[in-house]
C-alpha positions as CSV (number, residue, x, y, z in Angstrom):
1,X,113.8,-108.1,-95.1
2,X,113.6,-111.2,-97.3
3,X,110.6,-112.2,-99.3
4,X,109.6,-115.7,-100.2
5,X,109.7,-114.9,-104.0
6,X,113.3,-113.4,-104.0
7,X,115.5,-115.0,-106.7
8,X,118.9,-114.5,-105.0
9,X,120.3,-117.5,-103.1
10,X,122.9,-115.9,-100.9
11,X,121.6,-114.2,-97.7
12,X,123.2,-113.1,-94.5
13,X,122.4,-115.0,-91.2
14,X,120.6,-111.9,-89.9
15,X,118.3,-111.8,-93.0
16,X,117.5,-115.5,-92.9
17,X,116.9,-115.4,-89.1
18,X,114.5,-112.5,-89.4
19,X,112.7,-114.2,-92.3
20,X,112.2,-117.4,-90.4
21,X,111.1,-115.8,-87.2
22,X,108.6,-113.6,-89.1
23,X,107.0,-116.8,-90.5
24,X,106.7,-118.7,-87.3
25,X,110.1,-120.2,-86.3
26,X,111.4,-119.4,-82.8
27,X,114.9,-118.1,-82.3
28,X,115.8,-121.3,-80.3
29,X,114.7,-123.4,-83.3
30,X,116.9,-121.4,-85.6
31,X,119.9,-121.8,-83.4
32,X,119.3,-125.6,-83.3
33,X,119.5,-125.7,-87.1
34,X,122.8,-123.9,-87.1
35,X,124.2,-126.2,-84.4
36,X,123.2,-129.2,-86.4
37,X,125.4,-128.0,-89.3
38,X,122.8,-126.6,-91.7
39,X,124.2,-123.7,-93.8
40,X,122.3,-120.4,-93.9
41,X,121.4,-121.1,-97.6
42,X,120.0,-124.6,-96.6
43,X,117.9,-123.1,-93.8
44,X,116.5,-120.4,-96.0
45,X,115.6,-122.7,-98.9
46,X,114.0,-125.3,-96.6
47,X,112.0,-122.6,-94.8
48,X,110.9,-121.1,-98.1
49,X,109.7,-124.5,-99.3
50,X,107.7,-125.1,-96.1
51,X,106.1,-121.6,-96.3
52,X,105.1,-122.1,-99.9
53,X,103.4,-125.4,-99.1
54,X,102.0,-124.8,-95.7
55,X,101.7,-121.1,-95.3
56,X,103.9,-120.8,-92.2
57,X,106.7,-122.6,-90.4
58,X,104.7,-123.2,-87.3
59,X,101.7,-124.8,-89.2
60,X,99.4,-121.8,-88.5
61,X,96.9,-120.6,-91.1
62,X,97.9,-117.6,-93.0
63,X,95.2,-115.2,-94.2
64,X,96.0,-113.3,-97.4
65,X,93.9,-110.5,-98.7
66,X,93.2,-110.0,-102.4
67,X,93.1,-106.8,-104.5
68,X,89.5,-105.8,-105.3
69,X,90.2,-106.2,-109.1
70,X,91.1,-109.9,-108.5
71,X,87.5,-110.8,-107.7
72,X,84.9,-111.7,-110.3
73,X,81.6,-109.9,-110.8
74,X,78.7,-110.4,-108.4
75,X,76.1,-112.3,-110.4
76,X,73.5,-112.9,-107.7
77,X,70.2,-114.1,-109.0
78,X,66.9,-114.2,-107.0
79,X,64.2,-116.7,-106.4
80,X,62.0,-113.7,-105.5
81,X,63.4,-110.3,-106.2
82,X,64.5,-108.6,-104.0
83,X,63.4,-110.8,-101.0
84,X,65.1,-114.2,-101.5
85,X,68.5,-114.3,-103.2
86,X,69.8,-117.5,-104.6
87,X,73.1,-118.6,-103.1
88,X,72.5,-116.9,-99.7
89,X,70.1,-117.2,-96.8
90,X,67.2,-115.0,-95.9
91,X,66.0,-114.7,-92.3
92,X,62.3,-114.6,-91.7
93,X,61.5,-113.2,-88.2
94,X,58.2,-113.0,-86.4
95,X,56.5,-113.4,-83.0
96,X,55.0,-116.7,-82.3
97,X,51.5,-117.2,-83.8
98,X,51.8,-114.6,-86.6
99,X,51.6,-117.2,-89.4
100,X,55.2,-117.2,-90.6
101,X,55.1,-120.9,-91.6
102,X,51.9,-120.3,-93.5
103,X,53.7,-117.5,-95.4
104,X,56.6,-119.9,-96.2
105,X,54.1,-122.5,-97.5
106,X,52.6,-119.7,-99.7
107,X,56.0,-119.1,-101.3
108,X,56.5,-122.9,-101.8
109,X,53.0,-123.2,-103.3
110,X,53.5,-120.4,-105.7
111,X,56.9,-121.6,-107.1
112,X,55.6,-125.2,-107.2
113,X,53.1,-124.0,-109.9
114,X,55.6,-121.8,-111.7
115,X,53.4,-118.7,-110.9
116,X,54.9,-115.2,-110.3
117,X,55.4,-114.2,-106.7
118,X,54.1,-110.7,-105.6
119,X,55.8,-108.0,-107.6
120,X,56.9,-110.3,-110.4
121,X,55.4,-110.0,-113.9
122,X,56.1,-113.6,-115.0
123,X,56.8,-116.8,-113.2
124,X,59.5,-119.4,-113.7
125,X,59.3,-123.1,-114.4
126,X,57.7,-125.1,-111.5
127,X,60.5,-125.9,-109.0
128,X,61.0,-128.0,-105.9
129,X,61.0,-126.8,-102.3
130,X,62.4,-128.7,-99.3
131,X,60.9,-127.9,-95.9
132,X,62.9,-129.0,-92.9
133,X,60.7,-128.6,-89.8
134,X,61.5,-129.2,-86.1
135,X,58.0,-128.3,-84.9
136,X,55.3,-129.3,-87.4
137,X,54.0,-132.6,-88.6
138,X,54.0,-133.4,-92.3
139,X,50.2,-133.7,-92.3
140,X,49.8,-130.1,-91.1
141,X,52.3,-128.8,-93.5
142,X,50.6,-130.7,-96.3
143,X,47.3,-129.1,-95.4
144,X,48.7,-125.6,-95.4
145,X,50.4,-126.2,-98.8
146,X,47.2,-127.6,-100.3
147,X,45.2,-124.6,-99.0
148,X,47.6,-122.3,-100.8
149,X,47.2,-124.3,-104.0
150,X,50.6,-126.1,-104.1
151,X,51.6,-128.9,-106.4
152,X,52.3,-131.3,-103.6
153,X,54.6,-133.4,-105.8
154,X,57.0,-130.4,-105.9
155,X,57.4,-130.0,-102.1
156,X,59.5,-132.3,-100.0
157,X,59.0,-132.3,-96.2
158,X,61.3,-133.5,-93.5
159,X,59.0,-133.0,-90.5
160,X,59.4,-132.9,-86.8
161,X,59.4,-136.6,-86.5
162,X,62.0,-137.4,-89.1
163,X,64.3,-134.4,-88.5
164,X,65.3,-135.4,-85.0
165,X,69.1,-135.5,-84.7
166,X,69.8,-133.3,-87.7
167,X,71.9,-130.2,-87.1
168,X,74.2,-127.7,-88.8
169,X,77.3,-128.5,-86.9
170,X,78.5,-132.1,-86.4
171,X,75.8,-133.3,-88.9
172,X,76.7,-130.6,-91.4
173,X,77.6,-133.0,-94.2
174,X,74.2,-134.8,-93.7
175,X,72.5,-131.5,-94.1
176,X,74.3,-130.7,-97.3
177,X,73.6,-134.2,-98.8
178,X,69.9,-133.9,-97.8
179,X,69.6,-130.7,-99.9
180,X,71.5,-132.1,-102.8
181,X,69.3,-135.2,-102.9
182,X,66.2,-133.3,-103.7
183,X,67.6,-130.4,-105.9
184,X,65.3,-127.7,-104.4
185,X,65.3,-124.1,-105.6
186,X,64.1,-123.2,-102.1
187,X,65.0,-124.6,-98.7
188,X,62.9,-123.6,-95.6
189,X,64.4,-124.3,-92.2
190,X,61.7,-123.8,-89.5
191,X,62.9,-122.7,-87.0
192,X,66.6,-122.6,-87.8
193,X,67.8,-122.4,-84.1
194,X,66.2,-125.8,-83.4
195,X,69.0,-127.3,-85.6
196,X,71.9,-126.0,-83.5
197,X,73.9,-128.1,-81.1
198,X,72.7,-127.7,-77.5
199,X,75.9,-126.0,-76.4
200,X,75.6,-123.1,-79.0
201,X,74.1,-120.0,-77.5
202,X,71.9,-118.4,-80.1
203,X,72.0,-115.1,-78.3
204,X,75.8,-114.8,-78.8
205,X,76.6,-113.3,-82.2
206,X,80.1,-114.9,-82.3
207,X,78.6,-118.3,-81.7
208,X,76.0,-118.2,-84.5
209,X,77.9,-116.2,-87.1
210,X,80.0,-119.2,-88.2
211,X,76.8,-121.2,-88.5
212,X,75.3,-118.6,-90.8
213,X,78.4,-118.5,-92.9
214,X,78.2,-122.3,-93.4
215,X,74.5,-122.0,-94.4
216,X,75.4,-119.3,-96.9
217,X,78.0,-121.6,-98.4
218,X,75.4,-124.4,-98.6
219,X,73.0,-122.2,-100.4
220,X,75.7,-121.1,-102.9
221,X,77.0,-124.7,-103.4
222,X,73.4,-126.0,-104.0
223,X,72.3,-123.0,-106.0
224,X,69.2,-122.4,-104.0
225,X,67.5,-119.8,-101.9
226,X,67.3,-120.6,-98.1
227,X,64.7,-119.1,-95.7
228,X,65.7,-119.5,-92.0
229,X,62.6,-119.0,-89.9
230,X,63.1,-117.4,-86.5
231,X,60.8,-116.9,-83.6
232,X,61.7,-113.5,-82.0
233,X,60.4,-114.6,-78.6
234,X,63.1,-117.3,-78.5
235,X,66.0,-115.3,-79.8
236,X,67.0,-112.0,-78.2
237,X,69.6,-110.9,-80.7
238,X,67.1,-109.8,-83.4
239,X,69.2,-107.0,-84.7
240,X,72.4,-109.1,-84.8
241,X,70.7,-111.9,-86.8
242,X,69.1,-109.3,-89.1
243,X,72.5,-107.7,-89.8
244,X,74.2,-111.0,-90.5
245,X,71.7,-112.1,-93.1
246,X,71.9,-111.6,-96.9
247,X,68.3,-110.7,-96.7
248,X,65.8,-110.4,-93.9
249,X,62.0,-110.1,-93.5
250,X,59.6,-109.7,-90.6
251,X,56.0,-110.8,-90.3
252,X,53.7,-108.4,-88.4
253,X,49.9,-108.2,-87.9
254,X,48.1,-105.9,-90.2
255,X,46.4,-102.9,-88.6
256,X,43.7,-102.7,-91.3
257,X,40.2,-102.6,-89.7
258,X,38.1,-105.7,-90.2
259,X,41.0,-107.8,-91.5
260,X,42.2,-109.9,-88.5
261,X,43.6,-112.6,-90.7
262,X,45.8,-110.3,-92.7
263,X,49.6,-110.1,-92.2
264,X,52.3,-107.8,-93.5
265,X,55.8,-109.0,-94.4
266,X,58.3,-106.2,-94.1
267,X,61.6,-106.4,-96.0
268,X,64.0,-105.1,-93.4
269,X,67.4,-105.7,-95.0
270,X,69.1,-106.8,-98.3
271,X,72.8,-107.0,-99.2
272,X,72.0,-107.2,-102.9
273,X,69.3,-104.6,-103.7
274,X,67.1,-101.9,-102.3
275,X,64.5,-103.2,-99.8
276,X,61.3,-104.4,-101.4
277,X,57.8,-103.2,-100.7
278,X,56.0,-104.7,-97.7
279,X,53.9,-107.7,-98.9
280,X,50.4,-108.4,-97.5
281,X,48.9,-111.9,-97.3
282,X,45.7,-113.3,-95.8
283,X,45.3,-116.6,-94.0
284,X,42.2,-118.1,-95.7
285,X,39.6,-120.3,-94.0
286,X,41.5,-123.5,-94.8
287,X,44.7,-122.1,-93.2
288,X,46.5,-121.3,-96.5
289,X,48.3,-118.2,-97.7
290,X,46.6,-115.8,-100.2
291,X,48.6,-112.9,-101.5
292,X,46.8,-109.6,-100.8
293,X,48.9,-106.8,-102.4
294,X,51.4,-104.5,-100.9
295,X,51.6,-102.4,-97.7
296,X,53.2,-99.1,-96.6
297,X,55.1,-100.3,-93.5
298,X,58.9,-100.0,-93.9
299,X,61.9,-101.6,-92.3
300,X,62.9,-98.2,-90.9
301,X,59.5,-98.0,-89.1
302,X,60.0,-101.4,-87.6
303,X,63.5,-100.4,-86.4
304,X,62.2,-97.3,-84.8
305,X,59.5,-99.3,-83.0
306,X,62.2,-101.6,-81.5
307,X,64.2,-98.6,-80.4
308,X,61.3,-97.0,-78.6
309,X,60.4,-100.3,-77.0
310,X,63.8,-100.4,-75.4
311,X,63.4,-97.0,-73.7
């Protein structure tokens, strides 16, 4: 069988025919070239040129795998190790009313001041956050940020009034340009499924996986961490979304006696490191996030709870 990189120029009709058909030409098309007076050598050289430029004779896309040693080294950095990688997205899941948006505002507030997040020894330079919300007004988000001690000049908000019409599919380029405009180190999309086109079923894995891949590409291109907030009660495919994410966390109510305003964030999945400790935070009297140490709940325990709930 011929290969496109062969140096010889004289081939048999059978060899050239097999080569052309393998790369997308029909037998009928091959016969038409012969009937039109093209030589076997001319057909082969023309076919090879088209394949080199286009990938296949029928215009179809050709997928070529690489050897593992052809890839570079993974140099993933973290906005918050190991919870929020830079250059990928993190899914934050919770039932409605648990305070997941308050948790996100707590992260934004901490990095706006350059302070260390839970588990970190030192902070970084103060950096920007972009919050894209489909449900909350800017005034409410501002209050939650202020209650968590944020530098409000470091947090940009596209609230429920101004984000109408934005989506990840046909307005994808607008979404990318929005992020690039403000150079954030963290992008929070709350909730992510509100920014899908109406005809995309969020409960079908094959329908949302391409969307997630595009979001991962945006995070990589813009060199930022991205938190996609998800309301479990509105999305049935919790496990599928969790598995597709570069990192995933889940907010649950704390069971500590006498602490009704405490929440626990469980790190359920990471592609880049071992899962982190569960993080505790308290919703203060002003509606802000206050870090409250670490908990003992694990992602495995959360998973077992879901399995038992299905029985």
